[in-house]
C-alpha positions as CSV (number, residue, x, y, z in Angstrom):
1,X,81.9,-10.5,-31.5
2,X,79.6,-8.4,-29.3
3,X,76.0,-9.5,-29.0
4,X,74.2,-6.1,-29.0
5,X,70.5,-5.8,-28.7
6,X,68.6,-2.9,-29.6
7,X,65.7,-1.8,-27.4
8,X,62.4,-3.0,-29.0
9,X,60.9,0.6,-29.0
10,X,63.8,1.4,-31.9
11,X,62.6,-1.1,-34.1
12,X,58.9,-0.1,-33.5
13,X,59.1,3.7,-33.6
14,X,58.4,5.2,-37.2
15,X,60.5,7.8,-38.5
16,X,59.3,11.7,-38.4
17,X,58.4,11.4,-42.0
18,X,56.5,8.2,-41.8
19,X,54.5,9.6,-38.8
20,X,53.5,12.5,-40.9
21,X,52.3,10.5,-43.9
22,X,50.5,8.2,-41.4
23,X,48.8,11.3,-40.2
24,X,47.9,12.7,-43.6
25,X,46.3,9.2,-44.4
26,X,44.2,9.4,-41.3
27,X,43.1,13.0,-42.1
28,X,42.0,12.0,-45.6
29,X,40.1,8.9,-44.5
30,X,38.4,11.1,-42.1
31,X,37.3,13.5,-44.9
32,X,36.1,10.6,-47.0
33,X,33.6,9.7,-44.2
34,X,30.1,10.9,-44.8
35,X,29.0,13.5,-42.4
36,X,26.4,12.4,-39.6
37,X,22.9,12.8,-41.1
38,X,21.1,15.8,-40.2
39,X,17.9,14.8,-38.5
40,X,14.9,17.1,-38.1
41,X,11.6,16.7,-36.4
42,X,9.9,17.2,-39.7
43,X,6.1,18.0,-40.2
44,X,3.8,16.6,-37.7
45,X,2.3,13.3,-38.6
46,X,-0.9,12.2,-37.0
47,X,-1.4,8.5,-35.7
48,X,-3.9,6.5,-37.6
49,X,-5.6,4.1,-35.3
50,X,-9.1,2.7,-34.4
51,X,-7.8,2.0,-30.7
52,X,-6.9,5.2,-29.2
53,X,-6.4,3.8,-25.8
54,X,-3.3,1.9,-26.9
55,X,0.2,3.1,-25.7
56,X,3.5,2.0,-25.0
57,X,6.2,2.6,-22.4
58,X,9.4,3.6,-24.5
59,X,12.8,3.1,-22.8
60,X,15.0,6.1,-24.3
61,X,16.5,7.4,-21.3
62,X,19.8,5.7,-22.0
63,X,19.3,5.9,-25.9
64,X,22.1,8.3,-27.1
65,X,21.8,8.0,-30.8
66,X,19.0,10.4,-32.2
67,X,18.1,8.5,-35.3
68,X,17.2,5.6,-32.9
69,X,14.9,8.0,-31.0
70,X,13.2,9.2,-34.2
71,X,12.8,5.6,-35.5
72,X,11.4,4.4,-32.4
73,X,8.7,7.1,-32.4
74,X,7.9,6.3,-36.0
75,X,7.3,2.5,-35.4
76,X,5.2,3.4,-32.4
77,X,3.1,5.6,-34.5
78,X,3.0,2.9,-37.5
79,X,1.8,0.5,-34.9
80,X,-1.1,2.6,-34.1
81,X,-0.3,3.5,-30.4
82,X,-1.3,7.0,-29.6
83,X,0.5,7.4,-26.4
84,X,4.2,6.9,-25.0
85,X,5.1,6.8,-21.2
86,X,9.0,7.9,-21.0
87,X,11.2,8.2,-17.8
88,X,12.9,11.7,-17.5
89,X,15.5,11.2,-14.5
90,X,16.1,14.4,-12.5
91,X,19.4,13.0,-11.5
92,X,20.6,12.8,-15.1
93,X,19.8,16.6,-15.9
94,X,20.2,19.0,-13.1
95,X,23.6,20.2,-11.4
96,X,24.0,21.1,-8.2
97,X,24.4,24.8,-9.4
98,X,20.8,24.4,-10.4
99,X,21.5,24.5,-14.2
100,X,19.6,21.8,-16.3
101,X,20.7,20.0,-19.3
102,X,17.6,19.8,-21.4
103,X,19.1,18.4,-24.8
104,X,17.9,14.8,-24.4
105,X,14.3,15.3,-23.2
106,X,14.0,18.0,-25.9
107,X,15.0,15.3,-28.5
108,X,12.5,12.6,-27.0
109,X,9.6,15.0,-26.7
110,X,10.2,16.9,-30.0
111,X,10.3,13.4,-32.0
112,X,7.3,12.3,-29.9
113,X,5.4,15.6,-31.1
114,X,6.5,15.0,-34.6
115,X,4.7,11.7,-34.7
116,X,1.4,12.8,-33.1
117,X,2.1,11.1,-29.9
118,X,0.8,12.0,-26.5
119,X,3.6,12.1,-23.7
120,X,3.2,10.9,-20.2
121,X,6.6,12.1,-18.5
122,X,7.7,10.1,-15.5
123,X,10.0,12.0,-13.2
124,X,12.4,10.5,-10.5
125,X,15.8,9.6,-9.4
126,X,17.4,12.1,-6.9
127,X,20.7,13.7,-7.8
128,X,23.5,12.9,-5.4
129,X,23.8,16.6,-4.2
130,X,19.9,16.2,-3.1
131,X,20.3,13.0,-0.9
132,X,22.4,11.7,2.0
133,X,25.7,10.0,1.2
134,X,25.7,6.2,0.1
135,X,22.2,6.4,-0.7
136,X,20.7,4.8,-4.0
137,X,19.2,6.9,-6.9
138,X,15.6,6.2,-5.7
139,X,16.3,7.6,-2.3
140,X,14.2,10.7,-1.8
141,X,13.1,12.2,1.6
142,X,11.4,15.2,3.0
143,X,14.8,17.4,2.9
144,X,14.5,17.4,-0.8
145,X,10.9,17.4,-1.6
146,X,11.1,21.1,-2.6
147,X,13.9,20.7,-4.7
148,X,12.3,17.7,-6.5
149,X,9.2,20.1,-7.0
150,X,11.2,22.9,-8.4
151,X,12.6,20.4,-11.0
152,X,9.1,19.4,-11.8
153,X,7.9,22.9,-12.1
154,X,10.8,23.6,-14.3
155,X,9.8,20.4,-16.7
156,X,6.3,21.6,-16.7
157,X,7.2,25.0,-17.7
158,X,9.5,24.0,-20.4
159,X,7.0,21.4,-21.9
160,X,3.8,23.1,-21.3
161,X,2.9,23.0,-25.2
162,X,4.0,19.4,-25.6
163,X,3.5,17.2,-22.4
164,X,0.0,17.1,-20.6
165,X,0.8,14.3,-18.2
166,X,3.4,14.0,-15.4
167,X,3.9,11.2,-13.1
168,X,5.4,11.9,-9.6
169,X,7.9,9.2,-8.9
170,X,7.3,5.5,-9.6
171,X,6.1,2.5,-7.6
172,X,6.5,4.0,-4.2
173,X,4.9,1.2,-2.6
174,X,8.2,-0.9,-3.4
175,X,11.1,-0.6,-1.0
176,X,13.4,-0.6,-3.9
177,X,11.8,2.3,-5.5
178,X,11.5,4.3,-2.2
179,X,15.3,4.4,-1.6
180,X,15.1,1.0,0.4
181,X,13.1,2.7,3.3
182,X,9.8,2.0,4.5
183,X,7.0,2.5,2.0
184,X,4.9,4.9,3.7
185,X,1.7,6.2,1.8
186,X,1.8,9.4,4.3
187,X,5.4,10.2,2.9
188,X,4.5,9.9,-0.6
189,X,1.2,12.2,0.1
190,X,3.5,14.7,1.6
191,X,5.5,14.6,-1.6
192,X,2.4,15.2,-3.6
193,X,1.5,18.0,-1.4
194,X,4.6,19.8,-2.5
195,X,4.7,19.0,-6.2
196,X,1.2,19.3,-7.1
197,X,0.9,23.2,-6.4
198,X,4.3,23.8,-7.9
199,X,3.4,22.2,-11.1
200,X,0.0,23.7,-11.4
201,X,1.4,27.2,-10.6
202,X,3.4,27.3,-14.0
203,X,0.9,25.1,-16.1
204,X,-2.5,24.5,-14.7
205,X,-3.6,22.4,-17.7
206,X,-0.8,19.6,-17.0
207,X,-2.2,16.6,-15.4
208,X,-0.4,15.3,-12.4
209,X,-0.7,11.6,-11.9
210,X,0.0,9.8,-8.8
211,X,1.7,6.3,-8.5
212,X,2.2,4.4,-10.5
213,X,1.5,1.7,-7.8
214,X,3.1,-1.9,-8.5
215,X,0.7,-4.8,-8.0
216,X,2.0,-6.8,-5.2
217,X,0.7,-9.3,-2.4
218,X,3.2,-8.7,0.0
219,X,2.0,-9.4,3.7
220,X,1.6,-6.6,6.3
221,X,5.0,-5.6,7.7
222,X,6.9,-6.7,4.8
223,X,10.3,-4.9,4.4
224,X,10.2,-5.0,0.5
225,X,6.9,-3.6,-0.4
226,X,3.3,-2.6,0.6
227,X,0.3,-4.3,-0.9
228,X,-0.8,-1.8,-3.6
229,X,-4.6,-2.0,-2.5
230,X,-3.5,-1.2,1.2
231,X,-1.0,1.5,0.1
232,X,-3.9,3.3,-2.0
233,X,-6.3,3.3,0.7
234,X,-3.5,4.8,2.9
235,X,-2.9,7.6,0.4
236,X,-6.6,8.5,0.5
237,X,-6.7,8.3,4.3
238,X,-3.7,10.7,4.4
239,X,-5.7,13.1,2.2
240,X,-4.1,12.4,-1.3
241,X,-7.3,13.3,-3.3
242,X,-6.8,16.9,-3.6
243,X,-3.1,16.5,-4.8
244,X,-3.3,14.4,-8.2
245,X,-5.6,14.6,-11.3
246,X,-5.2,11.0,-12.3
247,X,-4.0,7.6,-11.1
248,X,-1.3,5.7,-12.7
249,X,-1.4,2.0,-12.2
250,X,0.6,-1.1,-13.4
251,X,-1.3,-4.2,-14.4
252,X,0.6,-7.3,-15.6
253,X,-1.4,-10.5,-16.7
254,X,1.4,-13.0,-15.7
255,X,-0.1,-16.3,-16.7
256,X,-3.7,-15.3,-16.5
257,X,-6.1,-14.5,-19.6
258,X,-6.9,-10.8,-19.8
259,X,-10.8,-11.5,-18.7
260,X,-9.8,-13.7,-15.5
261,X,-11.7,-12.6,-12.4
262,X,-9.8,-10.5,-10.2
263,X,-9.2,-11.1,-6.3
264,X,-7.4,-9.5,-3.6
265,X,-5.1,-12.6,-3.4
266,X,-4.4,-12.6,-7.0
267,X,-2.2,-10.7,-9.5
268,X,-3.7,-10.3,-12.9
269,X,-4.7,-7.6,-15.5
270,X,-8.1,-7.0,-14.0
271,X,-6.7,-6.1,-10.6
272,X,-7.4,-2.7,-11.9
273,X,-11.0,-3.1,-11.0
274,X,-10.2,-3.6,-7.3
275,X,-8.0,-0.2,-7.5
276,X,-11.1,1.4,-9.0
277,X,-13.2,0.2,-6.2
278,X,-11.2,1.9,-3.6
279,X,-11.1,5.0,-5.6
280,X,-15.1,5.1,-5.7
281,X,-15.1,4.2,-1.9
282,X,-13.3,7.3,-1.2
283,X,-15.7,9.4,-3.6
284,X,-13.0,9.8,-6.3
285,X,-14.9,8.2,-9.3
286,X,-14.5,11.3,-11.4
287,X,-10.5,10.9,-11.4
288,X,-9.5,8.8,-14.5
289,X,-6.8,5.9,-14.4
290,X,-3.8,5.7,-16.5
291,X,-2.3,2.2,-17.1
292,X,1.4,3.2,-17.6
293,X,2.7,-0.5,-17.5
294,X,0.8,-3.6,-18.6
295,X,1.4,-6.8,-20.7
296,X,2.4,-10.3,-20.8
297,X,6.0,-12.1,-21.3
298,X,6.7,-14.9,-23.8
299,X,9.9,-15.9,-22.5
300,X,10.4,-19.8,-23.3
301,X,11.7,-20.6,-19.7
302,X,10.2,-18.1,-17.4
303,X,7.5,-19.6,-14.8
304,X,5.5,-16.3,-15.2
305,X,5.2,-16.5,-19.1
306,X,3.0,-17.5,-21.6
307,X,3.2,-18.8,-25.0
308,X,3.9,-16.1,-27.9
309,X,0.6,-16.8,-29.4
310,X,-1.3,-16.4,-25.9
311,X,0.9,-13.1,-25.5
312,X,-0.9,-11.8,-28.6
313,X,-4.3,-13.1,-27.9
314,X,-4.3,-11.8,-24.3
315,X,-3.0,-8.3,-25.2
316,X,-5.8,-7.6,-27.7
317,X,-8.3,-9.0,-25.4
318,X,-7.1,-6.6,-22.8
319,X,-7.5,-3.8,-25.1
320,X,-11.1,-4.8,-26.1
321,X,-11.9,-5.5,-22.5
322,X,-10.7,-2.0,-21.4
323,X,-12.5,-0.3,-24.3
324,X,-15.8,-2.0,-23.5
325,X,-15.8,-2.1,-19.6
326,X,-13.4,0.7,-18.2
327,X,-14.4,4.2,-19.4
328,X,-12.3,5.5,-16.6
329,X,-9.3,4.1,-18.2
330,X,-7.6,6.5,-20.7
331,X,-4.7,4.6,-21.7
332,X,-3.2,1.1,-21.6
333,X,0.5,1.5,-22.1
334,X,2.5,-2.0,-23.0
335,X,5.8,-2.4,-21.3
336,X,8.1,-2.2,-23.1
337,X,8.3,-1.2,-26.7
338,X,12.2,-1.7,-27.1
339,X,15.3,-1.8,-25.1
340,X,18.3,0.0,-26.2
341,X,20.3,-3.2,-25.6
342,X,19.4,-6.7,-24.6
343,X,19.2,-7.6,-21.0
344,X,20.0,-11.3,-22.0
345,X,17.1,-12.5,-19.6
346,X,13.5,-12.8,-19.3
347,X,12.8,-8.7,-19.5
348,X,13.6,-8.9,-23.3
349,X,10.4,-10.9,-23.7
350,X,8.2,-8.0,-22.6
351,X,9.4,-6.0,-25.6
352,X,7.5,-5.4,-28.8
353,X,10.7,-4.5,-31.0
354,X,14.3,-5.9,-30.9
355,X,17.3,-3.3,-30.0
356,X,18.1,-3.6,-33.9
357,X,14.4,-2.5,-34.7
358,X,13.2,-5.8,-35.9
359,X,9.4,-6.0,-35.3
360,X,8.3,-9.1,-33.3
361,X,5.2,-10.9,-34.3
362,X,3.1,-9.0,-31.6
363,X,4.1,-5.8,-33.0
364,X,2.7,-6.8,-36.4
365,X,-0.4,-8.3,-34.8
366,X,-1.0,-5.1,-33.0
367,X,-0.4,-2.8,-36.1
368,X,-2.9,-5.1,-37.9
369,X,-5.5,-4.7,-35.0
370,X,-5.2,-1.1,-34.8
371,X,-5.9,-0.6,-38.6
372,X,-8.8,-3.1,-39.1
């Protein structure tokens, strides 16, 4: 008797009629599924708070589901924060033919406006067509300053009725944020000289913010960073004062309480006072400061973290201290409100809300604080 084996695919392949029946089942199941909810911005709702200085840095750049964008803005408002800082990457939106995809920024800014939130927009990241090959997204040199300024102007033109503040770049005193090149304040001031007039030409009322400088104690000649105080002084010496309307600053408390004394050899919350001293030294005391990242971390094993209760205490103390002592500071934006997905490392312990929108104790404490 012949031992005949059919190819396996003969046993697995359904008949033509069975395939049609299966297709029909799939279509029916698809029709039975509810349609995606229609999300609208809705009527504008104002923020109720007794701490108008409070803001948060949202992380919606990579958030693709609109309901999550909307829910983020609602929870920010309900917490009593009046401000958001958000990143809008040039590289994500503009193609090399000049066309700009505004859909995602429209959603973020639209939902912020609907919830009565003031938007500080940070722009950065260079598209591949505007930088040399094999360079990172943060690489931006003088060859592309005009292209970056054109995008900044297009952004200002589109959102002139909904965004009042625009940050040029991010932490330019860090090598990583400057395309792994030397962190030159002169280069950054050259960028401001191109961007500032381009934005003002389309929206004279938009405040252009310089910075935001990263607090660092790197020594002179470090390939990784330039001390923020040294960098700021270099900016003024290079003529920056006429090309920004406000200075964006980052201030992390690390393990120090909010009222710990500042020092040039210490990184803590009140380092802002040393930044301000330089501004006054150069006759720029009329220019306000916007703290676009600040806060404490409560990771259980990170050496620069504090206990959860201390994090709450220090954060509220920082808001009280700024309101009493820093009339030149217009906002304290906590990093970060929520991440779209967990990092599974210590950065998760900077957030106020989990990726699943579960409010952490610090969120509830700030909500109670702003509604006392």
